[in-house]
Backbone as JSON, one array per atom type, in Angstrom:
{
  "sequence": "MKSRFSIGFALSFLAVSAALALSSCSSHIGYGVINWSVPERKIVAGDVVPVFIKSNISQVYVVGVGKSRVELPLWQLTLYTSKSKAKKAAAAMADYRYQYATVKIDGLPVRSDPENTARQVYRLKLGQTVKIVSKGEGSPVLVGNSPLPGDWYSIMTDDGSNGWCFSYNLSLWDERGAAAGANQSSA",
  "N": [[-93.28, -39.18, 28.47], [-91.09, -38.33, 27.0], [-89.07, -38.47, 28.94], [-88.87, -41.23, 29.43], [-87.81, -42.12, 26.99], [-85.35, -40.78, 27.06], [-84.16, -41.97, 29.32], [-84.05, -44.63, 28.47], [-82.41, -44.35, 26.2], [-80.08, -43.42, 27.45], [-79.43, -45.64, 29.07], [-78.99, -47.57, 27.09], [-76.82, -46.38, 25.78], [-74.9, -46.44, 27.85], [-74.66, -49.22, 28.18], [-73.61, -50.02, 25.67], [-71.23, -48.53, 25.7], [-69.94, -49.69, 27.94], [-69.63, -52.31, 27.01], [-67.91, -51.89, 24.83], [-65.68, -50.85, 26.19], [-64.94, -53.02, 27.82], [-64.41, -54.96, 25.87], [-62.27, -53.8, 24.53], [-60.24, -54.08, 26.31], [-59.44, -56.69, 26.19], [-59.16, -57.42, 23.54], [-57.01, -57.35, 20.64], [-54.96, -55.48, 18.34], [-53.36, -56.69, 16.54], [-50.38, -58.62, 15.85], [-47.03, -58.34, 16.9], [-43.6, -58.29, 15.85], [-40.71, -58.28, 17.62], [-38.16, -55.94, 17.13], [-35.83, -55.12, 18.38], [-34.09, -56.18, 21.16], [-35.26, -56.13, 24.58], [-33.86, -56.4, 27.33], [-34.4, -55.94, 30.11], [-37.09, -56.4, 30.28], [-37.27, -58.95, 29.53], [-37.63, -59.5, 26.8], [-36.93, -60.56, 23.59], [-35.34, -59.84, 20.5], [-37.14, -60.79, 17.67], [-39.11, -62.13, 19.03], [-42.61, -62.87, 19.13], [-45.39, -60.97, 19.85], [-48.62, -60.13, 21.28], [-50.34, -57.2, 20.21], [-51.9, -54.5, 21.62], [-52.56, -51.75, 21.61], [-51.93, -48.92, 19.56], [-50.3, -45.95, 19.77], [-50.13, -43.01, 18.23], [-49.69, -40.53, 19.2], [-48.16, -40.77, 21.58], [-46.21, -42.24, 20.42], [-45.9, -45.06, 20.75], [-46.35, -48.63, 21.09], [-48.61, -50.73, 22.85], [-47.98, -53.7, 24.28], [-48.43, -57.22, 24.96], [-46.74, -58.99, 27.42], [-46.2, -61.86, 28.79], [-48.28, -61.78, 31.54], [-48.36, -59.11, 31.71], [-48.64, -55.68, 30.55], [-46.82, -53.77, 28.29], [-45.2, -50.81, 27.24], [-43.77, -49.99, 24.16], [-41.48, -48.26, 22.04], [-42.54, -47.2, 18.77], [-40.75, -47.9, 16.68], [-39.52, -50.14, 17.62], [-40.8, -52.46, 17.11], [-42.43, -54.48, 14.65], [-45.56, -54.39, 13.21], [-48.09, -56.79, 12.51], [-51.0, -58.08, 10.84], [-51.92, -60.6, 11.46], [-51.26, -63.5, 13.49], [-49.98, -65.59, 12.2], [-48.67, -64.31, 10.05], [-46.9, -62.72, 11.49], [-45.36, -64.69, 12.76], [-44.16, -65.85, 10.52], [-42.57, -63.72, 9.62], [-40.9, -63.48, 11.85], [-39.57, -65.92, 11.71], [-38.1, -65.5, 9.4], [-36.17, -63.71, 10.28], [-34.67, -65.15, 12.01], [-31.98, -66.14, 11.82], [-30.39, -63.96, 12.51], [-31.27, -63.12, 14.91], [-30.12, -62.69, 17.5], [-28.0, -61.04, 17.0], [-25.83, -58.31, 17.18], [-23.93, -55.26, 16.81], [-21.04, -53.29, 17.54], [-19.92, -50.04, 16.92], [-16.81, -49.15, 15.53], [-15.56, -46.79, 14.71], [-15.92, -43.2, 14.65], [-18.56, -41.59, 12.93], [-19.2, -43.47, 10.99], [-20.64, -44.36, 7.96], [-24.06, -45.15, 7.15], [-25.68, -46.74, 4.58], [-28.04, -46.46, 1.8], [-28.18, -48.62, 0.12], [-26.37, -51.75, -0.38], [-23.64, -50.76, -1.14], [-20.69, -48.84, -1.54], [-20.97, -46.38, -2.77], [-23.59, -45.69, -2.56], [-26.42, -43.7, -1.51], [-26.0, -41.92, 1.49], [-27.61, -42.54, 4.54], [-27.48, -42.23, 7.23], [-25.32, -41.51, 10.0], [-23.1, -43.22, 12.06], [-22.07, -43.31, 15.5], [-18.99, -43.53, 17.32], [-18.72, -46.4, 19.27], [-21.44, -46.82, 19.32], [-24.29, -48.97, 19.43], [-25.66, -51.27, 17.14], [-28.33, -53.11, 15.61], [-28.07, -56.14, 13.97], [-29.67, -57.0, 11.07], [-29.77, -58.53, 8.7], [-27.6, -60.29, 6.41], [-26.15, -59.18, 3.4], [-25.7, -59.21, -0.2], [-23.34, -57.3, -1.83], [-21.52, -54.55, -3.34], [-17.95, -54.76, -3.38], [-15.88, -53.1, -0.94], [-13.33, -50.96, -1.61], [-9.85, -50.3, -1.02], [-7.66, -48.47, -2.51], [-6.75, -50.66, -4.95], [-7.47, -52.92, -3.68], [-9.78, -55.08, -2.08], [-11.48, -54.45, 1.01], [-11.61, -56.56, 3.91], [-14.67, -58.04, 4.88], [-18.28, -57.78, 5.22], [-21.46, -56.78, 3.85], [-24.06, -55.59, 5.83], [-27.49, -55.45, 6.63], [-28.77, -53.12, 8.81], [-30.16, -51.92, 11.95], [-30.58, -48.96, 13.73], [-30.37, -47.67, 17.13], [-32.49, -45.95, 17.25], [-34.28, -46.74, 15.45], [-33.68, -46.29, 12.76], [-32.88, -47.5, 9.5], [-30.62, -49.27, 7.32], [-27.72, -49.97, 5.29], [-24.57, -51.29, 6.2], [-21.06, -51.62, 6.06], [-19.08, -54.23, 7.34], [-16.41, -53.94, 8.15], [-15.66, -51.92, 9.98], [-17.09, -52.61, 12.24], [-17.76, -54.3, 15.3], [-18.91, -57.35, 15.64], [-21.3, -59.1, 17.66], [-22.93, -61.52, 19.76], [-25.89, -61.33, 21.55], [-26.41, -63.18, 23.51], [-24.04, -63.9, 24.58], [-21.34, -63.48, 26.98], [-20.07, -61.02, 26.67], [-21.98, -59.29, 25.79], [-23.41, -57.61, 27.6], [-21.48, -55.69, 28.34], [-21.02, -54.46, 25.86], [-23.57, -53.43, 25.26], [-23.92, -51.5, 27.19], [-22.28, -49.49, 26.35], [-23.53, -48.12, 24.4]],
  "CA": [[-92.85, -39.95, 27.33], [-89.75, -37.88, 26.66], [-88.13, -38.94, 29.94], [-88.67, -42.66, 29.23], [-86.9, -42.22, 25.86], [-84.04, -40.33, 27.52], [-83.61, -43.0, 30.21], [-83.75, -45.79, 27.61], [-81.24, -44.0, 25.4], [-78.94, -43.35, 28.35], [-79.07, -47.01, 29.45], [-78.41, -48.21, 25.9], [-75.51, -45.79, 25.58], [-74.02, -46.98, 28.89], [-74.41, -50.63, 27.89], [-72.69, -50.09, 24.53], [-69.93, -48.02, 26.17], [-69.33, -50.7, 28.81], [-69.22, -53.44, 26.16], [-66.71, -51.49, 24.09], [-64.56, -50.72, 27.13], [-64.51, -54.36, 28.22], [-63.82, -55.68, 24.74], [-60.99, -53.21, 24.16], [-59.24, -54.52, 27.26], [-58.97, -58.04, 25.91], [-58.86, -57.62, 22.13], [-55.75, -56.76, 20.22], [-54.99, -54.96, 16.98], [-52.51, -57.53, 15.71], [-49.23, -59.22, 16.5], [-45.8, -57.66, 16.55], [-42.31, -58.96, 15.96], [-39.77, -57.37, 18.28], [-36.99, -55.64, 16.3], [-34.66, -54.84, 19.22], [-34.32, -56.8, 22.46], [-35.45, -55.32, 25.78], [-33.47, -57.38, 28.35], [-35.03, -55.71, 31.41], [-38.45, -56.93, 30.19], [-37.12, -60.33, 29.03], [-38.13, -59.53, 25.44], [-35.81, -60.75, 22.69], [-35.61, -59.58, 19.08], [-37.71, -61.97, 17.03], [-40.3, -62.59, 19.77], [-43.92, -62.46, 18.63], [-46.21, -60.54, 20.99], [-49.87, -59.47, 20.91], [-50.31, -55.75, 20.29], [-53.22, -54.05, 22.04], [-52.8, -50.34, 21.3], [-50.89, -48.12, 18.89], [-50.5, -44.54, 20.06], [-49.31, -42.12, 17.41], [-49.37, -39.36, 20.02], [-47.02, -41.14, 22.44], [-45.27, -42.99, 19.59], [-45.66, -46.35, 21.38], [-47.3, -49.73, 21.06], [-48.79, -51.42, 24.12], [-47.92, -55.12, 23.93], [-48.53, -58.16, 26.06], [-45.56, -59.78, 27.75], [-46.73, -62.66, 29.89], [-49.55, -61.21, 31.99], [-48.16, -57.66, 31.81], [-48.71, -54.82, 29.37], [-45.58, -53.01, 28.21], [-45.11, -49.82, 26.17], [-42.54, -50.02, 23.38], [-41.46, -47.28, 20.96], [-43.04, -47.75, 17.52], [-39.69, -48.48, 15.86], [-38.97, -51.34, 18.25], [-41.6, -53.62, 16.74], [-43.14, -54.42, 13.38], [-46.92, -54.87, 13.43], [-48.72, -57.63, 11.49], [-52.43, -58.25, 11.08], [-52.22, -61.94, 11.97], [-50.18, -64.19, 14.19], [-49.22, -66.4, 11.22], [-47.77, -63.41, 9.33], [-45.85, -62.33, 12.43], [-44.47, -65.85, 12.94], [-43.39, -65.99, 9.29], [-41.55, -62.66, 9.65], [-39.93, -63.84, 12.9], [-38.74, -67.03, 11.19], [-37.17, -64.93, 8.41], [-35.07, -63.01, 10.95], [-34.12, -66.06, 13.03], [-30.52, -66.27, 11.73], [-29.73, -62.79, 13.09], [-32.09, -62.73, 16.07], [-29.32, -62.28, 18.65], [-26.79, -60.4, 16.49], [-25.67, -56.86, 17.3], [-22.56, -54.83, 16.52], [-20.6, -52.02, 18.12], [-19.22, -49.26, 15.91], [-15.4, -48.94, 15.89], [-15.08, -45.44, 14.36], [-16.94, -42.16, 14.66], [-18.98, -41.12, 11.62], [-19.36, -44.57, 10.04], [-21.89, -44.14, 7.21], [-25.06, -46.17, 6.85], [-26.05, -46.47, 3.18], [-29.37, -46.9, 1.36], [-27.98, -49.91, -0.56], [-25.07, -52.32, 0.01], [-22.49, -50.35, -1.96], [-20.02, -47.68, -0.94], [-21.36, -45.14, -3.44], [-25.03, -45.47, -2.35], [-26.78, -42.53, -0.69], [-25.81, -42.05, 2.94], [-28.88, -42.27, 5.23], [-27.26, -42.09, 8.68], [-23.92, -41.63, 10.45], [-23.01, -43.87, 13.36], [-21.09, -42.78, 16.43], [-18.06, -44.46, 17.95], [-19.28, -47.1, 20.42], [-22.89, -47.01, 19.19], [-24.73, -50.34, 19.17], [-26.65, -51.44, 16.08], [-28.91, -54.44, 15.47], [-27.85, -56.76, 12.66], [-30.95, -57.52, 10.57], [-29.45, -59.6, 7.76], [-26.39, -60.13, 5.62], [-26.54, -59.01, 2.0], [-24.7, -59.17, -1.26], [-23.13, -55.92, -2.24], [-20.26, -54.24, -4.0], [-16.81, -54.74, -2.46], [-15.34, -51.8, -0.55], [-11.92, -51.0, -2.03], [-8.82, -49.36, -0.61], [-6.81, -48.61, -3.69], [-7.32, -51.72, -5.79], [-7.69, -54.1, -2.84], [-11.02, -55.06, -1.3], [-11.41, -54.6, 2.46], [-12.33, -57.74, 4.39], [-15.93, -57.73, 5.55], [-19.54, -58.05, 4.54], [-22.52, -55.79, 3.98], [-25.16, -56.01, 6.7], [-28.64, -54.58, 6.85], [-28.73, -52.83, 10.24], [-31.12, -51.0, 12.54], [-29.96, -48.19, 14.82], [-31.12, -47.64, 18.38], [-33.67, -45.08, 17.12], [-35.13, -47.33, 14.43], [-33.24, -46.03, 11.39], [-32.41, -48.7, 8.81], [-29.76, -49.09, 6.17], [-26.65, -50.96, 5.06], [-23.27, -50.9, 6.74], [-20.0, -52.59, 5.81], [-18.67, -54.73, 8.66], [-14.99, -53.73, 8.47], [-15.56, -51.07, 11.17], [-18.05, -53.06, 13.24], [-17.43, -55.48, 16.1], [-20.15, -58.12, 15.76], [-21.43, -59.91, 18.86], [-24.18, -62.22, 20.03], [-26.36, -60.83, 22.84], [-26.44, -64.27, 24.49], [-22.69, -64.07, 25.09], [-20.97, -62.71, 28.19], [-19.62, -59.67, 26.31], [-23.12, -58.47, 25.37], [-23.71, -56.59, 28.6], [-20.5, -54.61, 28.25], [-21.24, -53.75, 24.62], [-24.82, -52.71, 25.3], [-23.82, -50.32, 28.05], [-21.5, -48.44, 25.7], [-24.34, -47.49, 23.35]],
  "C": [[-91.4, -39.62, 26.97], [-88.72, -38.41, 27.65], [-87.87, -40.44, 29.82], [-87.68, -42.91, 28.08], [-85.47, -41.84, 26.29], [-83.38, -41.37, 28.41], [-83.21, -44.23, 29.41], [-82.5, -45.55, 26.77], [-79.98, -44.0, 26.26], [-78.49, -44.75, 28.75], [-78.44, -47.76, 28.28], [-76.99, -47.69, 25.65], [-74.5, -46.35, 26.59], [-73.69, -48.44, 28.61], [-73.43, -50.79, 26.74], [-71.3, -49.61, 24.94], [-69.21, -49.04, 27.03], [-68.85, -51.89, 27.99], [-67.96, -53.1, 25.38], [-65.5, -51.39, 25.01], [-64.04, -52.09, 27.53], [-63.86, -55.1, 27.07], [-62.47, -55.11, 24.35], [-59.88, -53.63, 25.12], [-58.65, -55.87, 26.87], [-58.62, -58.24, 24.43], [-57.54, -56.96, 21.78], [-55.87, -56.34, 18.76], [-54.15, -55.78, 16.02], [-51.4, -58.15, 16.54], [-47.97, -58.51, 16.01], [-44.6, -58.56, 16.68], [-41.35, -57.93, 16.53], [-38.53, -57.2, 17.4], [-35.71, -55.51, 17.12], [-34.96, -55.36, 20.61], [-34.46, -55.77, 23.58], [-35.14, -56.24, 26.96], [-34.18, -57.19, 29.69], [-36.48, -56.21, 31.44], [-38.48, -58.38, 29.73], [-37.79, -60.51, 27.67], [-36.92, -59.59, 24.51], [-36.24, -60.43, 21.26], [-36.08, -60.88, 18.44], [-38.89, -62.56, 17.78], [-41.56, -62.07, 19.09], [-44.8, -62.17, 19.84], [-47.54, -59.97, 20.49], [-49.74, -57.96, 21.12], [-51.73, -55.27, 20.55], [-53.55, -52.64, 21.59], [-51.61, -49.8, 20.51], [-51.24, -46.67, 19.17], [-49.55, -43.71, 19.2], [-48.92, -40.87, 18.17], [-48.14, -39.64, 20.87], [-45.93, -41.87, 21.67], [-44.88, -44.33, 20.22], [-46.73, -47.36, 20.97], [-47.43, -50.22, 22.49], [-48.92, -52.89, 23.75], [-48.08, -55.97, 25.18], [-47.25, -58.95, 26.21], [-45.94, -60.58, 28.98], [-48.09, -62.09, 30.27], [-49.48, -59.69, 32.12], [-48.39, -56.98, 30.48], [-47.49, -53.9, 29.43], [-45.68, -52.03, 27.05], [-43.75, -49.94, 25.49], [-42.59, -48.93, 22.32], [-41.88, -47.94, 19.64], [-41.96, -48.45, 16.7], [-39.23, -49.85, 16.37], [-39.75, -52.61, 17.91], [-42.22, -53.39, 15.39], [-44.48, -55.1, 13.57], [-47.42, -55.66, 12.23], [-50.17, -57.84, 11.86], [-52.79, -59.62, 11.63], [-51.0, -62.55, 12.63], [-49.34, -65.0, 13.21], [-48.26, -65.53, 10.42], [-46.61, -62.98, 10.23], [-44.85, -63.47, 12.63], [-43.6, -66.07, 11.7], [-42.26, -64.96, 9.24], [-40.48, -62.97, 10.7], [-39.01, -64.96, 12.43], [-37.72, -66.51, 10.19], [-35.99, -64.22, 9.06], [-34.33, -63.88, 11.96], [-32.59, -66.15, 13.0], [-29.78, -65.14, 12.41], [-30.45, -62.28, 14.33], [-31.28, -62.12, 17.21], [-28.1, -61.45, 18.26], [-26.86, -58.87, 16.57], [-24.23, -56.53, 16.91], [-22.31, -53.51, 17.22], [-19.72, -51.33, 17.09], [-17.81, -48.92, 16.4], [-14.88, -47.54, 15.6], [-16.24, -44.45, 14.38], [-17.27, -41.76, 13.22], [-19.15, -42.22, 10.58], [-20.69, -44.41, 9.3], [-22.76, -45.39, 7.12], [-25.62, -45.78, 5.49], [-27.44, -47.01, 2.85], [-29.32, -48.26, 0.68], [-26.6, -50.44, -0.18], [-23.95, -52.03, -0.99], [-21.98, -49.02, -1.44], [-20.41, -46.35, -1.57], [-22.86, -44.85, -3.27], [-25.24, -44.27, -1.43], [-26.6, -42.85, 0.79], [-27.12, -41.67, 3.64], [-28.69, -41.99, 6.72], [-25.76, -42.13, 8.92], [-23.91, -42.19, 11.85], [-21.9, -43.24, 14.2], [-20.19, -43.89, 16.95], [-18.72, -45.08, 19.18], [-20.78, -47.35, 20.34], [-23.2, -48.49, 18.89], [-25.78, -50.32, 18.07], [-27.12, -52.89, 16.08], [-28.61, -54.94, 14.07], [-29.18, -57.39, 12.24], [-30.72, -58.69, 9.62], [-28.12, -59.3, 7.08], [-26.82, -60.05, 4.16], [-25.36, -59.1, 1.06], [-24.56, -57.72, -1.69], [-21.8, -55.75, -2.93], [-19.12, -54.25, -2.99], [-16.38, -53.31, -2.15], [-13.84, -51.89, -0.79], [-11.09, -49.93, -1.33], [-7.74, -49.5, -1.67], [-7.49, -49.61, -4.62], [-7.65, -52.97, -4.99], [-9.0, -54.0, -2.07], [-10.74, -55.21, 0.2], [-12.11, -55.89, 2.87], [-13.62, -57.31, 5.09], [-17.12, -58.03, 4.67], [-20.48, -56.87, 4.72], [-23.63, -56.37, 4.84], [-26.26, -54.95, 6.68], [-28.7, -54.39, 8.36], [-29.89, -51.93, 10.65], [-30.41, -50.29, 13.68], [-30.87, -48.19, 16.04], [-32.21, -46.57, 18.4], [-34.59, -45.56, 16.01], [-34.76, -47.02, 12.99], [-32.66, -47.31, 10.8], [-31.52, -48.35, 7.65], [-28.73, -50.2, 6.1], [-25.32, -50.42, 5.58], [-22.27, -52.01, 6.44], [-19.34, -52.96, 7.14], [-17.21, -54.47, 9.04], [-14.81, -52.9, 9.75], [-16.64, -51.36, 12.21], [-17.47, -54.24, 14.0], [-18.74, -56.23, 16.33], [-20.13, -58.96, 17.02], [-22.83, -60.47, 19.0], [-24.64, -61.82, 21.42], [-26.44, -61.92, 23.91], [-25.08, -64.49, 25.14], [-22.41, -63.16, 26.29], [-20.59, -61.28, 27.86], [-20.8, -58.75, 25.97], [-23.42, -57.35, 26.33], [-22.78, -55.41, 28.53], [-20.72, -53.79, 26.99], [-22.51, -52.93, 24.66], [-24.7, -51.45, 26.14], [-23.03, -49.19, 27.4], [-22.3, -47.69, 24.64], [-24.89, -46.16, 23.79]]
}
């Protein structure tokens, strides 16, 4: 009697395990919006992709790109619970989808808010590439009594840090342009 129970339990356990393993291969945990383009994988910032796994140990998401599965660092994508929410977020970033900038000076500060006196959250290096997220309204940056030409941009660094940077010391570029390759290699 005991052996029949053990065999039945073992078969049930195997069936449930197999079902879970098969379902985990095809189901996903949500949809992600790509924050930073991955040209070698033909993934562009603003793309919406299914997300299958989040690994806090490896600090990666596993996403679907065509028929392939690709690992991306956690910072490189924002996860949403539904495809409609992801598409809405992607639409909100559409104006700056292809926009990046290269830093013109070493030590350029990234601020918590779009004003020159806001807390510094990061320092950029000469030649570093940043992703332009959006343009914002902020306080003018003054030299003496004269405002510098430029705008405040919400940016993301190549490690996922976010903040505000004034464009006077940035060279803005569109990744679809011919100069994009040269700028990306200098990061």
